[in-house]
C-alpha positions as CSV (number, residue, x, y, z in Angstrom):
1,M,0.4,0.2,0.4
2,G,1.7,3.4,-1.0
3,S,1.9,6.3,1.2
4,A,-0.9,8.2,-0.8
5,T,-3.3,5.4,-0.2
6,T,-2.6,5.0,3.8
7,Q,-3.1,8.6,4.1
8,A,-6.6,8.5,1.7
9,L,-7.4,6.0,4.0
10,A,-6.9,7.4,7.3
11,T,-8.7,10.3,6.4
12,T,-11.9,8.5,4.3
13,I,-12.1,6.2,7.5
14,A,-11.9,8.5,10.1
15,E,-15.0,10.7,8.0
16,L,-17.2,6.9,7.9
17,K,-16.5,6.8,11.8
18,A,-17.8,10.7,12.1
19,A,-21.3,9.8,10.3
20,K,-23.7,8.9,11.8
21,V,-25.0,4.9,10.4
22,S,-27.1,3.5,11.3
23,D,-28.2,0.6,9.4
24,L,-26.8,-1.9,6.2
25,T,-28.0,1.3,4.0
26,V,-24.5,3.1,3.4
27,A,-23.0,0.1,3.0
28,R,-24.9,-1.0,0.6
29,E,-25.2,1.8,-1.2
30,L,-21.1,2.5,-0.7
31,F,-20.5,-1.8,-2.7
32,T,-22.6,-0.4,-5.7
33,A,-21.0,2.6,-6.1
34,A,-17.3,-0.1,-5.8
35,R,-18.7,-2.2,-7.9
36,E,-19.7,0.6,-10.8
37,I,-16.7,2.3,-10.5
38,A,-14.5,-0.9,-11.4
39,E,-16.9,-2.0,-14.3
40,S,-16.7,1.0,-16.0
41,A,-13.2,2.5,-17.1
42,Q,-14.3,5.9,-18.4
43,L,-16.4,7.0,-14.5
44,S,-13.1,5.3,-13.4
45,G,-10.8,7.4,-14.7
46,A,-12.8,10.3,-14.4
47,L,-12.8,10.0,-10.5
48,S,-8.9,8.7,-10.5
49,S,-7.7,11.8,-12.4
50,W,-5.4,12.9,-9.5
51,G,-4.4,15.9,-12.3
52,A,-8.3,17.3,-12.1
53,P,-8.8,19.3,-9.4
54,A,-10.1,17.3,-6.6
55,A,-13.3,19.1,-6.1
56,A,-13.7,17.8,-10.1
57,R,-13.4,14.2,-9.2
58,A,-15.6,15.0,-6.4
59,Q,-18.2,16.7,-8.4
60,V,-18.4,13.5,-10.6
61,A,-19.4,11.4,-8.4
62,R,-21.9,13.7,-6.4
63,T,-24.1,13.8,-10.2
64,V,-23.3,9.7,-10.4
65,F,-24.3,8.6,-7.6
66,A,-27.2,11.9,-7.0
67,G,-29.2,8.7,-6.3
68,F,-27.8,7.7,-2.6
69,G,-28.4,9.3,0.9
70,A,-26.3,12.0,2.0
71,T,-23.6,10.7,4.0
72,S,-23.4,7.6,1.1
73,V,-22.3,10.7,-1.7
74,Q,-20.4,12.5,1.1
75,L,-18.2,9.9,1.8
76,V,-17.9,8.7,-1.7
77,A,-17.3,12.1,-2.9
78,S,-14.3,12.7,-0.2
79,A,-13.3,9.4,-1.0
80,V,-12.4,10.3,-4.5
81,S,-11.5,13.9,-4.1
82,Q,-8.4,12.5,-2.1
83,R,-4.9,11.0,-4.0
84,W,-4.7,7.7,-3.8
85,S,-1.7,5.6,-4.7
86,S,-3.8,3.8,-7.8
87,T,-7.2,3.2,-9.2
88,E,-7.7,-0.2,-7.8
89,D,-6.9,1.3,-4.5
90,L,-9.5,4.0,-4.6
91,I,-12.3,1.3,-5.6
92,A,-10.4,-1.3,-2.6
93,G,-11.2,1.9,-0.9
94,I,-14.3,2.6,-1.3
95,E,-15.0,-1.2,-0.8
96,E,-13.2,-1.4,2.4
97,L,-15.5,1.5,4.2
98,A,-18.7,-0.4,2.5
99,I,-17.5,-3.4,5.2
100,R,-16.8,-1.1,7.9
101,A,-20.5,0.6,7.3
102,A,-21.6,-3.0,7.4
103,A,-20.0,-3.2,11.4
104,I,-21.2,-0.5,12.2
105,G,-25.0,0.1,11.0
106,A,-25.4,-3.8,12.7
107,P,-23.4,-3.9,15.8
108,D,-25.0,-7.0,17.7
109,A,-24.4,-9.2,14.5
110,D,-21.7,-11.7,14.8
111,I,-20.0,-10.5,11.8
112,E,-16.2,-12.1,12.1
113,G,-17.5,-15.8,13.4
114,E,-20.3,-16.0,10.6
115,L,-17.5,-14.8,7.6
116,F,-15.4,-17.3,9.1
117,Q,-17.8,-20.5,8.7
118,I,-18.9,-19.1,5.4
119,A,-14.9,-19.2,4.5
120,R,-14.8,-22.7,6.4
121,T,-18.0,-23.7,3.9
122,V,-16.0,-23.0,0.9
123,A,-12.9,-24.1,1.5
124,A,-14.3,-27.5,2.1
125,N,-16.4,-27.8,-0.7
126,P,-14.2,-27.2,-4.1
127,E,-17.4,-26.8,-6.6
128,L,-19.1,-24.2,-4.6
129,E,-15.0,-22.5,-4.5
130,L,-15.1,-23.3,-8.5
131,A,-18.2,-21.3,-9.0
132,L,-17.7,-18.3,-6.7
133,G,-14.0,-17.7,-8.1
134,S,-14.7,-18.2,-12.1
135,R,-13.9,-15.4,-14.4
136,L,-17.3,-16.7,-16.4
137,G,-19.8,-16.6,-14.3
138,D,-22.7,-14.3,-14.1
139,A,-21.3,-11.6,-11.0
140,S,-24.9,-11.2,-10.0
141,A,-25.8,-14.6,-10.0
142,K,-22.4,-14.9,-7.4
143,G,-24.2,-12.6,-5.3
144,A,-27.6,-15.2,-5.5
145,L,-26.1,-18.6,-4.9
146,I,-24.5,-16.5,-1.5
147,E,-27.8,-15.4,-0.5
148,K,-29.4,-18.5,-1.6
149,L,-27.3,-21.1,0.8
150,F,-26.4,-18.8,3.5
151,S,-29.8,-16.2,4.1
152,G,-31.3,-17.0,7.5
153,Q,-28.6,-19.1,8.1
154,T,-25.8,-15.9,9.0
155,S,-27.4,-12.0,9.7
156,E,-28.0,-9.7,7.3
157,A,-25.0,-8.1,7.5
158,T,-22.2,-10.9,7.0
159,T,-24.7,-12.2,4.1
160,L,-24.5,-8.7,2.4
161,I,-20.6,-8.5,2.4
162,A,-20.0,-12.0,1.7
163,S,-22.8,-11.3,-1.5
164,Q,-21.3,-8.2,-2.7
165,L,-17.3,-9.6,-2.2
166,V,-18.5,-12.4,-4.5
167,Q,-19.8,-9.9,-7.2
168,Q,-16.2,-8.0,-7.5
169,P,-13.5,-10.7,-6.8
170,R,-10.9,-8.1,-8.9
171,E,-8.6,-10.9,-9.3
172,R,-8.6,-12.0,-5.5
173,R,-9.4,-15.3,-4.3
174,V,-13.3,-16.2,-2.6
175,R,-10.9,-17.0,1.2
176,A,-8.8,-14.4,0.5
177,L,-11.9,-11.5,0.3
178,L,-14.2,-13.0,2.7
179,N,-10.6,-13.1,5.2
180,R,-10.1,-10.1,4.4
181,A,-13.2,-8.6,5.7
182,L,-13.7,-10.5,7.9
183,D,-10.4,-8.9,9.8
184,L,-11.7,-5.1,8.7
185,V,-15.0,-6.1,10.7
186,A,-12.8,-6.8,13.8
187,D,-10.3,-4.2,13.6
188,E,-13.3,-1.7,13.4
189,R,-14.4,-3.5,16.5
190,G,-11.1,-3.2,18.2
191,R,-10.8,-7.1,18.1
192,T,-7.9,-9.4,16.8
193,V,-8.9,-12.6,15.5
194,A,-7.7,-16.1,16.5
195,T,-7.7,-19.1,14.5
196,V,-7.5,-21.5,16.4
197,R,-6.7,-24.9,15.8
198,V,-7.3,-28.0,17.9
199,A,-8.7,-32.0,18.1
200,A,-11.9,-31.3,19.5
201,A,-14.0,-28.6,20.2
202,P,-14.0,-26.6,23.1
203,D,-16.8,-25.8,25.4
204,A,-18.0,-22.1,26.0
205,A,-16.3,-21.6,28.9
206,Q,-12.9,-23.2,27.4
207,Q,-13.1,-20.9,24.6
208,Q,-14.4,-17.6,27.1
209,R,-10.9,-18.4,29.2
210,L,-8.6,-18.5,26.1
211,A,-10.1,-15.2,24.8
212,E,-9.6,-13.8,27.9
213,A,-6.2,-15.2,27.8
214,L,-5.0,-13.9,23.9
215,R,-6.6,-10.7,25.8
216,A,-4.1,-10.2,28.2
217,R,-1.6,-11.1,25.5
218,Y,-2.6,-8.6,23.2
219,G,-3.9,-5.8,25.1
220,S,-7.4,-6.2,22.3
221,D,-10.6,-8.0,22.8
222,V,-9.9,-11.7,20.5
223,T,-12.1,-13.1,18.5
224,V,-11.8,-16.7,18.9
225,N,-12.5,-18.9,15.6
226,V,-12.0,-22.6,15.7
227,V,-11.2,-25.4,14.1
228,V,-11.6,-28.7,14.6
229,D,-8.4,-30.7,12.7
230,P,-8.5,-34.3,13.6
231,E,-4.0,-34.0,12.8
232,V,-4.0,-31.3,15.9
233,L,-4.0,-35.0,17.7
234,G,-4.1,-32.7,21.5
235,G,-3.4,-29.1,22.5
236,M,-3.5,-26.1,20.6
237,R,-2.6,-23.8,17.5
238,V,-3.2,-20.2,17.3
239,E,-2.4,-18.0,14.8
240,I,-3.0,-14.5,14.9
241,G,-1.9,-12.2,12.4
242,D,2.1,-13.2,12.1
243,D,2.3,-15.0,15.3
244,V,1.3,-18.6,16.0
245,I,1.1,-20.0,19.5
246,D,1.7,-24.5,18.2
247,G,1.6,-26.1,21.4
248,T,-0.1,-29.8,19.5
249,V,0.7,-32.7,20.3
250,S,1.6,-33.1,16.6
251,S,3.7,-30.6,16.4
252,R,5.6,-31.8,19.3
253,I,6.0,-35.3,17.6
254,N,7.4,-34.0,14.8
255,D,9.9,-31.6,16.6
256,L,10.7,-35.3,18.3
257,R,10.9,-36.9,14.9
258,Q,13.2,-34.0,13.5
259,R,15.9,-34.3,16.5
260,L,16.4,-38.5,16.4
261,A,16.8,-37.9,12.8
262,G,19.5,-35.9,13.5
């Protein structure tokens, strides 16, 4: 991420936090804006013409998206008035605003946990992953497939995020899209995401104790996503960002084998 994008993203996120987002309307409109900009070379060119005055770019956005609510129009206009490192960064930035807006608009929804479960479902079903990731498939059909499979199982906010992301992959893998969204939602809520691999699922009390221990270690609330993996044998492997805490029996056995092999 270039320095221009870093500054532009920080400015637009700050504006989102200051806005009064109370439902998913802003998120829906921002997703639509990101998709329309990505699909139109003429529009994306006009909005990312850094040689043009920022006010002129903002006015184009206000005109094109005049049908949106006032908050969405202001956020898009603000985004395009910033200088980004590339057009792709501008589009990704508006998409990030949409994900964060969904997190703000549905504060009680377990979006992180639900996105994790969707990602796991996709990973376990190669045919589904192929259908969602194919460049040949109709974008709206992919979104409809997500809605059909997960509506009723996940919150409206989670279904919105997942269905929108699969419609605009922009050369990104489906699981990468979902995992990035999960991290952004957690960040918006001031939390860290931990993936825990165990041989058997912990009960609620064990999971709570683990979350508290990780919070004490990392200094922030932690969302714990559990993966049951028979190869673990016993113990657990905790992954938080680039950190890995491997206390599994299988890991200790492998270490022992390496030592014996000398």
